[in-house]
C-alpha positions as CSV (number, residue, x, y, z in Angstrom):
1,M,-42.5,-14.5,13.9
2,Q,-39.2,-13.7,15.9
3,G,-36.4,-11.6,14.0
4,K,-33.3,-12.7,12.9
5,T,-30.7,-12.8,15.9
6,R,-27.9,-10.4,15.3
7,S,-24.2,-11.5,15.5
8,S,-21.8,-9.9,18.0
9,C,-20.3,-8.2,14.8
10,E,-23.4,-6.9,13.8
11,I,-24.3,-5.4,17.1
12,I,-20.8,-3.7,17.5
13,Y,-21.0,-2.6,14.1
14,Q,-24.3,-1.1,14.5
15,N,-23.6,0.7,17.7
16,A,-20.4,2.2,16.1
17,C,-22.6,3.6,13.5
18,Q,-24.0,5.8,16.3
19,V,-20.7,7.5,17.2
20,I,-18.4,7.1,14.3
21,P,-19.4,8.1,10.6
22,G,-20.4,5.0,8.6
23,G,-19.0,2.7,11.9
24,V,-15.4,2.8,10.4
25,N,-12.4,4.8,10.6
26,S,-11.5,3.9,7.2
27,P,-14.2,3.7,4.4
28,V,-13.4,0.6,2.9
29,R,-13.7,-1.5,6.1
30,N,-17.5,-0.9,6.0
31,F,-17.8,-4.0,3.3
32,S,-20.9,-1.9,1.7
33,D,-19.5,-2.7,-1.8
34,V,-19.5,-6.5,-1.2
35,E,-22.8,-6.2,0.6
36,V,-21.6,-8.1,3.8
37,S,-21.7,-7.0,7.3
38,P,-18.2,-5.8,8.5
39,L,-16.0,-8.1,10.1
40,I,-15.1,-6.7,13.9
41,V,-12.0,-8.5,14.5
42,D,-11.2,-9.7,18.1
43,R,-7.6,-11.1,17.9
44,A,-5.2,-12.6,15.4
45,I,-2.3,-15.1,15.3
46,G,0.0,-16.1,12.5
47,D,-2.3,-16.2,9.4
48,T,-5.6,-16.4,10.8
49,I,-7.9,-13.6,12.2
50,Y,-10.7,-14.3,14.9
51,D,-13.8,-12.2,14.8
52,A,-16.0,-10.9,17.6
53,D,-18.2,-14.3,16.8
54,S,-15.2,-16.6,17.0
55,N,-15.2,-17.2,13.3
56,T,-11.8,-17.7,12.0
57,Y,-10.3,-16.4,8.7
58,I,-7.3,-17.0,6.8
59,D,-6.1,-13.5,6.3
60,Y,-4.9,-12.3,3.1
61,C,-5.2,-8.6,3.8
62,T,-2.7,-8.6,6.4
63,S,-3.3,-5.1,7.6
64,W,-3.0,-3.9,4.2
65,G,0.3,-5.5,3.5
66,A,1.8,-4.2,6.9
67,L,2.1,-7.6,8.4
68,I,4.8,-9.4,6.3
69,L,5.6,-11.6,9.4
70,G,2.1,-12.3,9.8
71,H,0.0,-11.3,13.1
72,S,1.8,-11.1,16.6
73,P,5.2,-12.5,15.4
74,D,7.5,-13.4,18.4
75,P,10.3,-10.9,17.3
76,V,8.0,-8.0,17.3
77,V,5.8,-8.9,20.5
78,K,8.9,-9.1,22.5
79,V,10.4,-5.8,21.7
80,L,6.9,-4.2,22.3
81,E,6.3,-5.9,25.4
82,K,9.7,-4.4,26.7
83,Q,9.0,-1.1,25.3
84,L,5.5,-0.8,26.8
85,K,7.4,-0.9,30.4
86,Q,9.6,1.5,29.5
87,G,7.3,4.1,27.9
88,T,5.1,4.3,24.8
89,S,5.6,8.0,23.8
90,F,7.8,10.8,24.7
91,G,7.8,13.4,22.2
92,I,11.6,13.5,22.7
93,S,13.9,11.6,20.5
94,T,15.0,8.1,21.4
95,S,18.0,5.6,20.0
96,Y,15.8,3.6,18.3
97,E,14.9,6.1,15.7
98,Y,18.5,6.2,14.9
99,E,18.8,2.3,14.7
100,I,16.2,1.9,12.5
101,A,17.0,4.9,9.9
102,K,20.6,3.5,10.0
103,K,19.2,0.1,8.8
104,I,17.3,1.7,5.9
105,V,20.1,3.8,4.8
106,E,22.3,0.7,4.7
107,L,19.5,-1.3,2.7
108,V,18.3,1.1,0.2
109,P,20.9,2.6,-2.0
110,S,19.1,5.8,-2.9
111,V,18.4,6.7,0.6
112,E,21.0,8.7,2.5
113,K,18.8,10.4,5.0
114,V,15.2,9.6,6.4
115,R,12.6,11.4,8.3
116,F,10.0,9.5,10.3
117,V,6.3,10.3,10.1
118,S,3.2,8.2,11.2
119,T,1.1,7.6,8.0
120,G,2.0,7.2,4.3
121,T,-0.3,10.2,3.6
122,E,2.1,12.3,5.5
123,A,5.0,10.9,3.9
124,T,3.8,11.7,0.3
125,M,2.6,15.0,1.4
126,T,5.9,15.8,2.9
127,A,7.6,14.6,-0.3
128,I,5.8,16.8,-2.5
129,R,6.4,19.8,-0.4
130,L,10.0,18.8,0.0
131,A,10.2,18.7,-4.0
132,R,8.6,22.2,-4.4
133,G,11.0,23.5,-1.9
134,Y,14.1,22.1,-3.4
135,T,13.1,22.8,-7.3
136,K,11.3,26.2,-6.4
137,K,8.8,24.9,-8.9
138,P,5.0,24.2,-8.8
139,L,3.6,21.1,-10.7
140,I,3.6,17.6,-9.6
141,I,2.8,14.9,-12.0
142,K,0.8,11.6,-10.6
143,F,-0.9,8.8,-12.2
144,Q,-4.2,7.5,-13.0
145,G,-5.2,4.8,-10.5
146,N,-2.2,5.5,-8.2
147,Y,-3.4,6.3,-4.6
148,H,-0.9,8.5,-2.4
149,G,-3.1,9.2,0.6
150,H,-5.9,11.2,1.2
151,H,-4.1,14.9,1.2
152,D,-5.9,17.6,-1.2
153,A,-3.0,17.6,-3.9
154,L,-2.7,14.2,-4.6
155,L,-6.4,13.0,-4.4
156,V,-7.2,13.3,-8.1
157,Q,-8.0,10.2,-10.1
158,S,-7.0,8.0,-7.3
159,G,-7.1,4.2,-7.1
160,S,-7.7,2.3,-4.0
161,S,-11.5,2.4,-2.6
162,V,-11.6,6.0,-3.2
163,S,-11.9,5.2,-6.9
164,Y,-15.7,4.9,-6.5
165,L,-16.1,8.4,-5.6
166,N,-15.3,11.0,-8.0
167,P,-13.2,10.4,-11.1
168,E,-11.5,14.0,-11.0
169,A,-10.8,15.3,-7.4
170,T,-11.7,12.2,-5.7
171,S,-13.5,14.0,-2.7
172,Q,-15.9,16.6,-1.9
173,G,-14.0,19.5,-0.1
174,V,-11.0,19.3,-2.3
175,L,-11.1,22.8,-3.7
176,P,-10.0,23.2,-7.3
177,S,-7.3,25.6,-6.1
178,S,-5.7,22.3,-4.4
179,I,-5.3,20.4,-7.4
180,Q,-4.8,23.0,-10.1
181,E,-1.2,22.3,-9.7
182,T,-1.5,18.7,-10.0
183,I,-1.3,17.1,-13.6
184,T,-2.6,13.5,-13.8
185,L,-1.2,11.4,-16.5
186,P,-2.0,7.8,-17.8
187,Y,0.0,4.9,-16.0
188,N,2.7,3.0,-18.3
189,D,1.9,5.4,-21.1
190,K,5.1,6.8,-22.5
191,K,3.5,8.6,-25.5
192,A,1.3,10.7,-22.9
193,L,4.6,11.3,-20.9
194,D,6.4,12.3,-24.1
195,D,3.4,14.6,-25.1
196,F,3.5,16.3,-21.8
197,F,7.3,16.9,-21.9
198,A,6.9,18.6,-25.3
199,S,4.5,21.1,-23.8
200,E,5.1,24.6,-22.5
201,K,4.7,23.3,-18.9
202,K,7.8,20.9,-19.0
203,D,10.2,23.1,-17.3
204,D,7.5,23.8,-14.6
205,V,7.6,20.3,-12.8
206,A,8.9,20.1,-9.1
207,A,8.2,16.4,-9.0
208,V,6.8,13.2,-10.4
209,I,5.3,10.5,-7.9
210,I,4.4,7.2,-9.0
211,E,3.7,3.7,-7.4
212,P,6.3,1.7,-9.2
213,I,4.5,-1.0,-8.4
214,A,0.7,0.0,-8.2
215,G,-0.9,-2.1,-5.4
216,N,-4.0,0.5,-5.4
217,M,-5.8,-0.6,-8.5
218,G,-4.9,-4.4,-8.0
219,V,-1.1,-5.5,-8.6
220,I,-0.2,-3.8,-11.7
221,P,3.6,-3.2,-12.2
222,A,5.1,-0.4,-14.1
223,K,6.9,-1.2,-17.3
224,H,10.6,-0.7,-16.8
225,A,10.9,1.3,-19.9
226,F,8.2,3.6,-18.4
227,L,10.4,3.9,-15.2
228,Q,13.3,4.5,-17.1
229,A,11.7,7.2,-19.2
230,L,10.7,8.9,-16.0
231,K,14.3,8.9,-14.7
232,E,15.6,10.4,-17.9
233,C,13.1,13.1,-17.7
234,S,13.8,14.0,-14.3
235,K,17.6,14.7,-15.4
236,K,16.8,16.5,-18.4
237,H,14.0,18.8,-16.8
238,N,15.4,19.1,-13.4
239,F,12.7,17.6,-11.3
240,L,12.5,15.2,-8.6
241,L,11.6,11.5,-9.2
242,I,9.5,10.1,-6.3
243,F,8.6,6.5,-5.8
244,D,5.5,6.0,-3.4
245,E,6.8,2.5,-2.1
246,V,4.3,2.7,1.0
247,I,3.0,-0.7,-0.3
248,S,6.1,-2.2,-2.4
249,G,8.9,-1.2,0.2
250,F,10.4,-4.2,1.9
251,R,7.4,-6.0,0.2
252,V,9.3,-7.4,-2.8
253,G,12.7,-7.1,-1.6
254,L,15.2,-5.2,0.7
255,E,15.6,-2.6,-1.7
256,G,11.9,-2.5,-2.6
257,A,10.7,-2.0,-6.1
258,Q,13.7,0.4,-6.8
259,G,15.9,-2.7,-6.4
260,Y,13.6,-4.8,-8.3
261,Y,14.0,-2.4,-11.4
262,G,17.4,-1.2,-10.9
263,I,16.3,2.5,-11.0
264,L,16.8,4.8,-8.3
265,P,14.5,7.6,-7.2
266,D,15.6,11.0,-5.7
267,L,13.0,10.6,-3.0
268,T,11.0,7.3,-1.6
269,C,8.3,7.0,0.6
270,F,7.9,4.0,2.7
271,G,5.3,2.9,5.0
272,K,3.2,-0.3,6.4
273,I,6.0,-2.7,6.8
274,V,8.4,-0.1,8.2
275,G,6.5,0.2,11.4
276,G,6.1,-3.5,11.8
277,G,2.3,-3.4,12.3
278,L,2.5,0.0,14.0
279,P,1.7,3.4,12.5
280,A,4.9,4.4,11.2
281,A,6.3,5.8,7.6
282,L,9.1,7.8,6.0
283,I,10.4,10.0,3.6
284,G,14.1,8.9,2.3
285,G,16.3,10.3,-0.1
286,K,19.6,12.2,-1.3
287,A,21.3,14.0,1.8
288,E,21.2,17.5,-0.1
289,V,17.4,17.1,-0.5
290,M,16.4,15.9,2.8
291,D,18.5,18.6,4.8
292,L,16.1,21.3,3.4
293,L,13.8,19.7,6.1
294,A,13.5,21.8,9.4
295,P,15.3,22.4,11.6
296,I,18.3,22.8,9.4
297,G,16.1,23.7,6.1
298,E,13.3,25.8,5.6
299,V,10.8,23.4,4.6
300,F,8.5,22.7,7.8
301,Q,7.2,19.0,8.9
302,A,6.6,17.8,12.1
303,G,4.5,15.3,14.2
304,T,3.9,14.6,18.0
305,L,4.0,10.8,17.5
306,S,6.7,10.5,14.6
307,G,9.3,8.2,15.3
308,N,7.5,6.8,18.7
309,P,9.4,4.1,20.3
310,L,7.0,1.3,19.8
311,A,6.9,1.9,16.1
312,M,10.5,2.2,15.7
313,R,11.4,-1.0,17.6
314,A,8.4,-3.1,15.8
315,G,9.9,-2.0,12.6
316,L,13.6,-2.5,13.3
317,A,12.8,-6.2,14.6
318,T,10.6,-6.9,11.2
319,L,13.8,-5.6,9.0
320,K,16.0,-7.7,10.9
321,V,13.7,-10.8,9.9
322,L,13.5,-9.8,6.4
323,E,17.4,-9.7,6.2
324,R,17.6,-13.7,6.8
325,D,18.9,-15.4,4.0
326,G,16.0,-16.9,1.8
327,I,13.1,-14.9,3.2
328,Y,11.9,-13.6,-0.1
329,E,12.5,-16.6,-1.8
330,E,10.2,-18.2,0.6
331,L,7.5,-15.6,0.4
332,E,7.3,-15.9,-3.2
333,E,7.2,-19.7,-3.1
334,K,4.4,-19.4,-0.8
335,T,2.3,-17.2,-3.0
336,R,2.9,-19.2,-6.0
337,V,1.1,-22.3,-4.4
338,I,-1.9,-20.0,-5.0
339,T,-0.9,-18.0,-8.0
340,D,0.4,-20.7,-10.6
341,P,-2.6,-23.2,-10.6
342,I,-4.9,-20.1,-10.7
343,R,-2.9,-18.6,-13.7
344,E,-3.3,-21.8,-15.6
345,E,-6.8,-22.0,-14.8
346,L,-7.5,-18.3,-16.1
347,K,-5.5,-19.1,-19.3
348,N,-8.5,-19.2,-21.6
349,T,-10.9,-17.1,-19.6
350,P,-11.4,-13.4,-19.7
351,H,-10.0,-13.1,-16.4
352,S,-6.5,-12.7,-15.4
353,I,-4.1,-12.7,-12.4
354,H,-1.1,-10.4,-11.6
355,S,1.4,-11.1,-9.1
356,I,4.9,-10.0,-7.9
357,G,6.7,-11.4,-5.0
358,S,4.1,-11.9,-2.3
359,M,1.3,-9.6,-3.7
360,F,-1.2,-10.8,-6.0
361,S,-4.6,-9.8,-7.6
362,I,-7.4,-11.5,-9.8
363,F,-9.1,-9.2,-12.4
364,W,-12.4,-10.6,-13.3
365,N,-13.4,-9.9,-16.9
366,V,-10.1,-8.0,-17.4
367,K,-7.1,-9.4,-19.3
368,N,-3.6,-8.3,-18.2
369,P,-4.4,-4.5,-17.3
370,Q,-1.6,-2.1,-17.5
371,N,-3.2,0.9,-16.3
372,K,-6.7,2.4,-14.7
373,T,-8.2,2.7,-18.3
374,D,-8.0,-0.9,-18.8
375,L,-10.1,-1.6,-15.6
376,A,-13.1,0.1,-17.2
377,H,-14.9,-3.1,-17.7
378,L,-13.8,-4.9,-14.1
379,D,-16.8,-6.9,-13.4
380,M,-17.8,-5.6,-10.0
381,D,-20.5,-8.1,-9.5
382,L,-18.4,-11.2,-10.1
383,F,-15.8,-9.9,-7.6
384,K,-18.5,-9.3,-5.0
385,Q,-19.5,-12.9,-5.6
386,Y,-15.9,-14.0,-5.2
387,F,-15.5,-12.3,-2.1
388,Q,-18.5,-13.6,-0.4
389,F,-17.7,-17.1,-1.7
390,L,-14.3,-16.8,0.1
391,L,-15.4,-15.2,3.3
392,K,-18.1,-18.0,3.6
393,K,-15.1,-20.7,3.2
394,G,-13.4,-18.8,6.0
395,I,-10.8,-16.8,3.7
396,Y,-10.4,-13.0,4.0
397,I,-9.3,-11.0,1.2
398,P,-9.4,-7.2,0.9
399,Q,-13.0,-6.0,0.2
400,S,-12.3,-3.9,-3.0
401,P,-11.2,-5.4,-6.4
402,F,-8.6,-2.6,-6.7
403,E,-6.6,-3.6,-3.4
404,T,-3.9,-6.3,-3.5
405,S,-3.7,-9.5,-1.6
406,F,-0.6,-10.3,0.5
407,V,0.9,-13.5,1.5
408,S,3.0,-13.3,4.9
409,L,5.7,-15.4,6.2
410,A,3.4,-17.0,8.8
411,H,0.9,-18.4,6.1
412,S,1.0,-22.3,6.4
413,R,1.5,-24.4,3.2
414,E,-1.9,-26.2,4.5
415,N,-3.8,-22.8,4.0
416,L,-2.2,-21.8,1.0
417,Q,-3.2,-24.9,-0.5
418,Y,-6.9,-24.7,0.9
419,T,-7.1,-21.0,-0.3
420,R,-5.9,-22.1,-3.7
421,D,-8.4,-24.9,-4.2
422,V,-11.4,-22.7,-2.8
423,I,-10.4,-20.2,-5.6
424,L,-10.3,-22.9,-8.2
425,E,-13.4,-24.0,-7.3
426,F,-15.0,-20.5,-7.4
427,I,-13.6,-20.3,-10.9
428,K,-14.8,-23.6,-12.0
429,L,-18.3,-22.7,-11.0
430,K,-18.4,-19.5,-13.2
431,K,-17.0,-21.2,-16.3
């Protein structure tokens, strides 16, 4: 009997495993939790990706939310083609760094100055170093289920795909000494917050960092009263409030989650969308805090590719599109094509859907979760069936139940309606 013919995706992945740990450069890409052979993408345009076997998928991962305009949008492609001929990286400043920084300062009220880096991890790492340098205090508070990148100090009880590993320090190799100054509290739990700030450690806090709209345990927005309490605590106890808007920044509006809630942090970390699909992130905030960064201050941060011209021009082109009238209303309307009927269908089931702007998540066997504890009974097996069902129907969503699905401007109404119908079909099959 002849063996099963391997697909091009399988061959490429198995070859990659020989030279790349797990065959991937970010763990969730290996699809092991959903028991599917990893996709190997060949190309993408608009709302559709094509794999190495020429299969097509409507894409709701959109490079984990970075591609709000969709794949290969003309405004971004045009500036990249021009910049490629002028040079890809110089290690020297360009005018494009100033142009996009000026744009972000104009758009986000809490931001007076910015520093560009290449990844969200670098942004949050720099933000907590900056907070400690500014306050001269040691402790950082984060929240269970919030993911702030893979640097040691914040890799504690994280969300995203890392939640599968270790519930405490969520990676081997993170030393107890690296996280001994990190306090982890329950998300959206004001009593736990009040209890901490009644303790002896209350005045040792340099910063509280939070995803104001959590996107790494599914879409779970912070309660307005909870964020307001954090803001009041920051003033009372003299620490910096840091919003991690790597996902929500420019996703839910031009001012991000802080505009949505009307609560301004001291520092904000942006990523994903600000690079227009290329590696870029930033820290932004009050000038008196930002000016502590080297070379004018004594808080060190550096990066060879920080502010590279390709990412700066792609990011600026993306923001200019997002400034057009009605863009965010269009994104929300597109998303509701999927979410409104599904919300109605799930009304009398143990499942639920959360959405905000162009982000959405379905929680299988969990009703309206508010924090990581509420996700303890998330039905992983049902999610696996859901993922496989959609993939076979030509729909690609993030392959972890703790990740968020995203709608882009490129998603066609026809594909949105098809996606809605496929999800409704799955729900009815499982009733």
